[in-house]
C-alpha positions as a Markdown table, in Angstrom:
| # | Residue | x | y | z |
|---|---|---|---|---|
| 1 | Met | -32.1 | 12.4 | -32.6 |
| 2 | Lys | -31.0 | 10.6 | -35.6 |
| 3 | Arg | -27.4 | 11.1 | -36.6 |
| 4 | His | -27.4 | 10.3 | -39.4 |
| 5 | Leu | -27.5 | 10.2 | -41.9 |
| 6 | Phe | -24.2 | 10.3 | -42.6 |
| 7 | Ile | -25.7 | 7.4 | -43.1 |
| 8 | Ile | -26.3 | 7.9 | -44.2 |
| 9 | Gly | -26.0 | 9.9 | -46.3 |
| 10 | Cys | -25.4 | 8.5 | -46.1 |
| 11 | Ile | -27.2 | 10.2 | -44.5 |
| 12 | Ser | -26.8 | 9.8 | -45.0 |
| 13 | Ile | -26.9 | 9.7 | -43.3 |
| 14 | Leu | -25.6 | 7.6 | -43.3 |
| 15 | Phe | -25.9 | 6.7 | -41.3 |
| 16 | Leu | -23.0 | 4.9 | -37.2 |
| 17 | Ser | -19.4 | -1.7 | -30.3 |
| 18 | Gly | -20.0 | -4.7 | -32.3 |
| 19 | Thr | -19.0 | -8.4 | -32.2 |
| 20 | Ala | -16.7 | -8.3 | -35.2 |
| 21 | Asn | -13.8 | -6.1 | -35.8 |
| 22 | Ala | -12.5 | -4.9 | -39.1 |
| 23 | Ser | -8.8 | -5.4 | -40.1 |
| 24 | Thr | -7.0 | -3.6 | -42.8 |
| 25 | Ser | -3.9 | -4.4 | -44.9 |
| 26 | Lys | -2.3 | -1.2 | -46.3 |
| 27 | Asn | -0.2 | -0.4 | -49.3 |
| 28 | Ile | -2.0 | -2.4 | -51.9 |
| 29 | Ser | -1.1 | -0.2 | -54.8 |
| 30 | Ser | -3.6 | 0.7 | -57.5 |
| 31 | Pro | -2.0 | 2.0 | -60.7 |
| 32 | Leu | -3.0 | 5.5 | -61.5 |
| 33 | Phe | -4.3 | 4.5 | -64.9 |
| 34 | Phe | -6.8 | 2.1 | -63.3 |
| 35 | Asp | -10.1 | 3.3 | -62.0 |
| 36 | Asp | -13.5 | 2.1 | -61.1 |
| 37 | Asp | -16.5 | 3.8 | -62.7 |
| 38 | Val | -19.9 | 4.4 | -61.1 |
| 39 | Pro | -21.7 | 1.1 | -60.4 |
| 40 | Val | -25.1 | 0.2 | -62.0 |
| 41 | Trp | -27.8 | -0.7 | -59.5 |
| 42 | Glu | -30.9 | -2.7 | -60.3 |
| 43 | Val | -34.3 | -2.8 | -58.6 |
| 44 | Gly | -34.1 | -5.3 | -55.7 |
| 45 | Asp | -30.4 | -4.7 | -55.1 |
| 46 | Ser | -29.9 | -4.4 | -51.3 |
| 47 | Trp | -27.2 | -3.8 | -48.7 |
| 48 | Thr | -27.7 | -4.6 | -45.0 |
| 49 | Tyr | -25.5 | -2.9 | -42.5 |
| 50 | Lys | -25.0 | -3.1 | -38.7 |
| 51 | Val | -24.6 | 0.3 | -37.1 |
| 52 | Lys | -22.4 | -0.9 | -34.3 |
| 53 | Asn | -22.3 | 2.4 | -32.4 |
| 54 | Phe | -23.8 | 5.8 | -33.0 |
| 55 | Thr | -24.0 | 8.9 | -30.8 |
| 56 | Val | -25.8 | 12.2 | -31.2 |
| 57 | Asp | -24.7 | 15.1 | -28.9 |
| 58 | Tyr | -26.6 | 18.2 | -30.0 |
| 59 | Ser | -27.4 | 21.4 | -28.2 |
| 60 | Asp | -28.5 | 25.0 | -28.9 |
| 61 | Thr | -30.2 | 27.7 | -26.9 |
| 62 | Ser | -33.5 | 25.9 | -26.5 |
| 63 | Ile | -32.8 | 22.2 | -26.7 |
| 64 | Ser | -30.2 | 19.6 | -26.0 |
| 65 | Val | -30.3 | 16.0 | -27.2 |
| 66 | Phe | -28.0 | 13.1 | -26.3 |
| 67 | Leu | -28.6 | 9.7 | -27.9 |
| 68 | His | -26.5 | 6.6 | -27.9 |
| 69 | Gly | -27.3 | 3.2 | -29.4 |
| 70 | Ile | -27.1 | 0.7 | -32.3 |
| 71 | Ile | -29.1 | 0.0 | -35.4 |
| 72 | Glu | -29.5 | -3.7 | -36.4 |
| 73 | Asp | -30.6 | -4.8 | -39.9 |
| 74 | Phe | -30.1 | -1.4 | -41.4 |
| 75 | Glu | -31.2 | -2.4 | -45.0 |
| 76 | Trp | -31.0 | -0.2 | -48.1 |
| 77 | Thr | -33.0 | -1.6 | -51.1 |
| 78 | Val | -33.2 | -0.1 | -54.6 |
| 79 | Ser | -36.9 | 0.4 | -55.3 |
| 80 | Ser | -36.8 | 2.5 | -58.5 |
| 81 | Thr | -34.4 | 3.0 | -61.3 |
| 82 | Gly | -36.6 | 5.1 | -63.5 |
| 83 | Gly | -35.5 | 8.4 | -65.0 |
| 84 | Ser | -32.2 | 9.9 | -64.0 |
| 85 | Asp | -32.2 | 8.8 | -60.3 |
| 86 | Tyr | -32.0 | 5.8 | -58.1 |
| 87 | Ile | -34.5 | 5.6 | -55.2 |
| 88 | Leu | -33.5 | 3.5 | -52.2 |
| 89 | Asp | -35.8 | 2.5 | -49.4 |
| 90 | Phe | -34.3 | 1.8 | -46.0 |
| 91 | Thr | -35.4 | 0.2 | -42.7 |
| 92 | Gly | -33.7 | -0.6 | -39.5 |
| 93 | Lys | -34.1 | -1.7 | -35.8 |
| 94 | Ile | -33.0 | 0.9 | -33.3 |
| 95 | Thr | -31.9 | 0.3 | -29.7 |
| 96 | Ala | -30.9 | 3.5 | -27.9 |
| 97 | Asp | -30.8 | 5.5 | -24.7 |
| 98 | Tyr | -31.5 | 9.2 | -24.7 |
| 99 | Thr | -31.7 | 12.4 | -22.7 |
| 100 | Ile | -33.6 | 15.4 | -23.9 |
| 101 | Tyr | -33.9 | 18.9 | -22.5 |
| 102 | Tyr | -36.3 | 21.3 | -24.1 |
| 103 | Asn | -37.1 | 24.9 | -23.2 |
| 104 | Thr | -40.5 | 25.9 | -24.6 |
| 105 | Gly | -40.1 | 29.5 | -23.5 |
| 106 | Thr | -42.6 | 29.0 | -20.7 |
| 107 | Asn | -41.6 | 25.5 | -19.4 |
| 108 | Glu | -38.5 | 23.4 | -19.2 |
| 109 | Ile | -38.9 | 19.7 | -20.1 |
| 110 | Tyr | -36.5 | 16.9 | -19.2 |
| 111 | Leu | -36.9 | 13.4 | -20.6 |
| 112 | Thr | -34.8 | 10.3 | -20.3 |
| 113 | Gly | -35.7 | 7.0 | -21.8 |
| 114 | Thr | -35.0 | 4.2 | -24.2 |
| 115 | Phe | -35.9 | 3.3 | -27.8 |
| 116 | Lys | -36.6 | -0.4 | -28.3 |
| 117 | Pro | -36.8 | -2.3 | -31.7 |
| 118 | Leu | -40.2 | -3.8 | -31.0 |
| 119 | Leu | -41.7 | -0.3 | -30.3 |
| 120 | Thr | -39.9 | 1.7 | -32.9 |
| 121 | Arg | -40.1 | 1.9 | -36.7 |
| 122 | Leu | -37.3 | 3.4 | -38.8 |
| 123 | Ala | -38.0 | 3.9 | -42.5 |
| 124 | Gly | -37.1 | 6.3 | -45.2 |
| 125 | Thr | -35.7 | 6.9 | -48.7 |
| 126 | Leu | -32.5 | 8.1 | -50.3 |
| 127 | Val | -32.2 | 9.5 | -53.8 |
| 128 | Phe | -29.0 | 9.2 | -55.8 |
| 129 | Thr | -28.2 | 10.4 | -59.3 |
| 130 | Lys | -27.6 | 7.5 | -61.7 |
| 131 | Ser | -24.7 | 9.2 | -63.5 |
| 132 | Ser | -22.5 | 9.7 | -60.5 |
| 133 | Leu | -24.3 | 8.4 | -57.4 |
| 134 | Glu | -24.5 | 11.9 | -55.9 |
| 135 | Leu | -26.8 | 12.2 | -53.0 |
| 136 | Lys | -29.9 | 14.4 | -53.9 |
| 137 | Asp | -32.4 | 13.9 | -51.1 |
| 138 | Ile | -32.8 | 12.3 | -47.7 |
| 139 | Asp | -36.1 | 11.5 | -46.0 |
| 140 | Ala | -36.4 | 9.4 | -42.9 |
| 141 | Gln | -39.2 | 8.7 | -40.4 |
| 142 | Ile | -38.9 | 7.3 | -36.9 |
| 143 | Arg | -42.2 | 6.4 | -35.2 |
| 144 | Gly | -43.0 | 4.5 | -32.1 |
| 145 | Ile | -43.6 | 4.5 | -28.4 |
| 146 | Thr | -40.8 | 5.2 | -25.9 |
| 147 | Met | -40.8 | 4.7 | -22.1 |
| 148 | Ala | -39.7 | 8.0 | -20.8 |
| 149 | Val | -39.2 | 9.6 | -17.4 |
| 150 | Ile | -40.4 | 13.2 | -17.4 |
| 151 | Asp | -38.7 | 15.1 | -14.6 |
| 152 | Pro | -39.9 | 15.5 | -11.8 |
| 153 | Leu | -42.1 | 12.4 | -12.1 |
| 154 | Pro | -40.3 | 9.3 | -10.6 |
| 155 | Phe | -41.8 | 6.8 | -13.0 |
| 156 | Ala | -41.7 | 6.1 | -16.7 |
| 157 | Leu | -44.6 | 6.8 | -19.0 |
| 158 | Pro | -45.3 | 5.5 | -22.5 |
| 159 | Ile | -44.7 | 8.5 | -24.8 |
| 160 | Pro | -45.7 | 8.2 | -28.5 |
| 161 | Tyr | -43.4 | 10.1 | -30.8 |
| 162 | Lys | -42.6 | 10.8 | -34.4 |
| 163 | Leu | -39.3 | 12.1 | -35.9 |
| 164 | Asp | -39.1 | 13.3 | -39.5 |
| 165 | Val | -35.7 | 13.9 | -41.0 |
| 166 | Ser | -35.3 | 15.7 | -44.3 |
| 167 | Gly | -32.1 | 16.8 | -45.9 |
| 168 | Asn | -32.0 | 20.3 | -47.2 |
| 169 | Leu | -29.1 | 19.9 | -49.6 |
| 170 | Asp | -28.1 | 23.1 | -51.4 |
| 171 | Ala | -26.4 | 20.9 | -54.1 |
| 172 | Val | -26.1 | 17.3 | -54.9 |
| 173 | Phe | -23.5 | 15.7 | -52.6 |
| 174 | Pro | -20.7 | 13.5 | -54.1 |
| 175 | Ile | -19.9 | 11.0 | -51.4 |
| 176 | Ile | -17.6 | 9.4 | -54.0 |
| 177 | Asp | -16.4 | 11.2 | -57.1 |
| 178 | Phe | -16.5 | 8.6 | -59.8 |
| 179 | Pro | -14.5 | 7.3 | -61.6 |
| 180 | Ile | -12.6 | 6.5 | -58.4 |
| 181 | Tyr | -8.9 | 5.7 | -58.3 |
| 182 | Asn | -6.1 | 5.8 | -55.6 |
| 183 | Gly | -4.9 | 9.3 | -55.2 |
| 184 | Lys | -7.9 | 11.2 | -56.5 |
| 185 | Thr | -9.2 | 14.3 | -54.7 |
| 186 | Trp | -12.4 | 16.3 | -54.9 |
| 187 | Asn | -14.3 | 19.0 | -53.1 |
| 188 | Ser | -17.6 | 18.3 | -51.3 |
| 189 | Pro | -20.2 | 21.1 | -51.2 |
| 190 | Ser | -21.4 | 22.4 | -47.9 |
| 191 | Ile | -24.8 | 21.0 | -46.8 |
| 192 | Asn | -27.5 | 21.5 | -44.2 |
| 193 | Ile | -29.7 | 18.9 | -42.7 |
| 194 | Gln | -32.9 | 19.8 | -40.9 |
| 195 | Met | -34.7 | 17.5 | -38.5 |
| 196 | Gln | -38.3 | 18.1 | -37.6 |
| 197 | Ala | -39.7 | 16.1 | -34.6 |
| 198 | Thr | -42.8 | 16.0 | -32.6 |
| 199 | Met | -43.3 | 14.1 | -29.3 |
| 200 | Gly | -46.8 | 13.7 | -27.9 |
| 201 | Gly | -48.1 | 11.9 | -24.8 |
| 202 | Pro | -51.2 | 10.2 | -23.5 |
| 203 | Leu | -54.1 | 12.4 | -22.6 |
| 204 | Gly | -52.2 | 15.5 | -23.8 |
| 205 | Leu | -49.7 | 15.1 | -20.9 |
| 206 | Ile | -46.9 | 16.2 | -23.1 |
| 207 | Ser | -46.8 | 17.4 | -26.6 |
| 208 | Phe | -44.1 | 19.6 | -28.3 |
| 209 | Pro | -42.5 | 20.0 | -31.7 |
| 210 | Phe | -38.9 | 21.0 | -32.2 |
| 211 | Thr | -36.4 | 21.5 | -35.0 |
| 212 | Leu | -32.7 | 20.5 | -35.1 |
| 213 | Met | -30.3 | 21.9 | -37.7 |
| 214 | Ser | -26.9 | 20.5 | -38.6 |
| 215 | Ser | -24.5 | 22.1 | -41.1 |
| 216 | Phe | -21.5 | 20.4 | -42.7 |
| 217 | Pro | -18.8 | 22.5 | -44.3 |
| 218 | Ser | -17.1 | 21.9 | -47.6 |
| 219 | Trp | -14.2 | 19.4 | -47.4 |
| 220 | Leu | -11.4 | 18.4 | -49.6 |
| 221 | Ile | -11.9 | 14.6 | -49.8 |
| 222 | Gly | -9.4 | 12.1 | -51.2 |
| 223 | Cys | -9.0 | 8.4 | -52.0 |
| 224 | Thr | -6.0 | 7.8 | -49.8 |
| 225 | Asp | -5.4 | 4.1 | -50.3 |
| 226 | Tyr | -6.5 | 0.9 | -52.1 |
| 227 | Thr | -6.6 | -1.8 | -49.5 |
| 228 | Thr | -8.0 | -5.2 | -48.4 |
| 229 | Ile | -10.5 | -5.0 | -45.6 |
| 230 | Thr | -12.2 | -7.7 | -43.7 |
| 231 | Val | -15.7 | -6.7 | -42.3 |
| 232 | Gln | -18.1 | -9.1 | -40.5 |
| 233 | Gly | -16.0 | -12.1 | -41.8 |
| 234 | Asn | -16.1 | -11.0 | -45.4 |
| 235 | Thr | -13.0 | -9.7 | -47.3 |
| 236 | Tyr | -13.1 | -6.9 | -49.9 |
| 237 | Asp | -10.7 | -4.9 | -52.1 |
| 238 | Ala | -11.8 | -1.4 | -51.2 |
| 239 | Tyr | -10.9 | 2.3 | -51.7 |
| 240 | Glu | -10.2 | 4.2 | -48.5 |
| 241 | Ile | -11.9 | 7.7 | -48.7 |
| 242 | Glu | -11.4 | 10.5 | -46.1 |
| 243 | Pro | -11.0 | 14.2 | -45.8 |
| 244 | Ile | -7.4 | 15.3 | -46.7 |
| 245 | Ile | -6.7 | 17.8 | -43.8 |
| 246 | Val | -8.6 | 16.4 | -40.8 |
| 247 | Thr | -9.7 | 12.8 | -40.5 |
| 248 | Met | -13.3 | 13.3 | -39.4 |
| 249 | Phe | -14.6 | 10.2 | -41.3 |
| 250 | Arg | -13.2 | 7.3 | -43.2 |
| 251 | Leu | -15.2 | 5.3 | -45.7 |
| 252 | Tyr | -14.4 | 2.1 | -47.6 |
| 253 | Tyr | -16.0 | 1.6 | -51.0 |
| 254 | Ala | -15.8 | -1.9 | -52.6 |
| 255 | Pro | -16.5 | -2.1 | -56.3 |
| 256 | Ala | -17.5 | -5.8 | -55.9 |
| 257 | Val | -20.5 | -4.8 | -53.9 |
| 258 | Gly | -21.2 | -1.4 | -55.6 |
| 259 | Asn | -21.4 | 0.4 | -52.3 |
| 260 | Leu | -19.7 | 1.2 | -49.0 |
| 261 | Val | -18.6 | -1.7 | -46.8 |
| 262 | Lys | -17.4 | 0.2 | -43.8 |
| 263 | Ile | -18.1 | 3.7 | -42.3 |
| 264 | Asp | -16.3 | 5.3 | -39.4 |
| 265 | Ala | -17.3 | 8.9 | -38.6 |
| 266 | Ala | -16.5 | 11.2 | -35.7 |
| 267 | Leu | -18.1 | 14.6 | -36.3 |
| 268 | Thr | -18.9 | 17.6 | -34.1 |
| 269 | Asn | -22.3 | 16.5 | -33.0 |
| 270 | Gly | -21.8 | 12.8 | -32.9 |
| 271 | Asn | -20.2 | 9.7 | -34.3 |
| 272 | Leu | -21.2 | 6.6 | -36.3 |
| 273 | His | -19.6 | 3.2 | -37.0 |
| 274 | Ala | -21.1 | 0.8 | -39.4 |
| 275 | Asp | -20.2 | -2.4 | -41.3 |
| 276 | Leu | -21.8 | -4.2 | -44.2 |
| 277 | Ile | -23.3 | -7.5 | -43.2 |
| 278 | Ser | -24.6 | -8.8 | -46.5 |
| 279 | Thr | -25.7 | -7.7 | -50.0 |
| 280 | Thr | -27.7 | -9.0 | -53.0 |
| 281 | Tyr | -25.7 | -6.9 | -55.5 |
| 282 | Ser | -23.9 | -8.7 | -58.2 |
């Protein structure tokens, strides 16, 4: 149910309509001898994003999930810098509509409903290497109560649910290959993301677990431009990063904030569009 983590990853996954549009000014050249090295994060550094729009459209032989919504106040905060890794905690407020079909083997279950921020808790952690900010691990939890219509009942019921997302990464994932410069290319490894979920209802009316799997192939990724981008009223000098052959996502990394300032992704099972709202990084 959670796209994510391209968030995400970020996310990743990362992780993602909005009131503010981003504008870009191309062709700001970055000399090839100039590059930006991996940023140094400190405990307490935080980045808050608005996921303006995200969609999950997943199906296999036993389950299909369609989810569309936004995430407000999607905040990443550095909680630990010990050892060789950074640990980031994240939280967010989800508003989304969903439709779920699940074939248990003996029964078919149809659910439609809505996630509301006051009834939903999104939290989790991301682990990055200090040396190169490669993504090592993703864990997320979504908990709450959703008002769901269970076909053929004509009325909504309060359904408690929990959704656990864990990234099964075969290798560390270099979202950005530091040091970064305009024109640089690198290969990303293939990764798998597994999502474990359990939905349970009052008085045992409904209760079922299910697993979703997403696989991402290896891509040739490149820094295709060094540009000025305005996001949520703030202007940054940023590197534009995207796959070389097919533009399935476009990321903007700003050295001044030590992180991504804009994410646009349109993948096979969904899409995500997110902007940086604020940061404490300096």
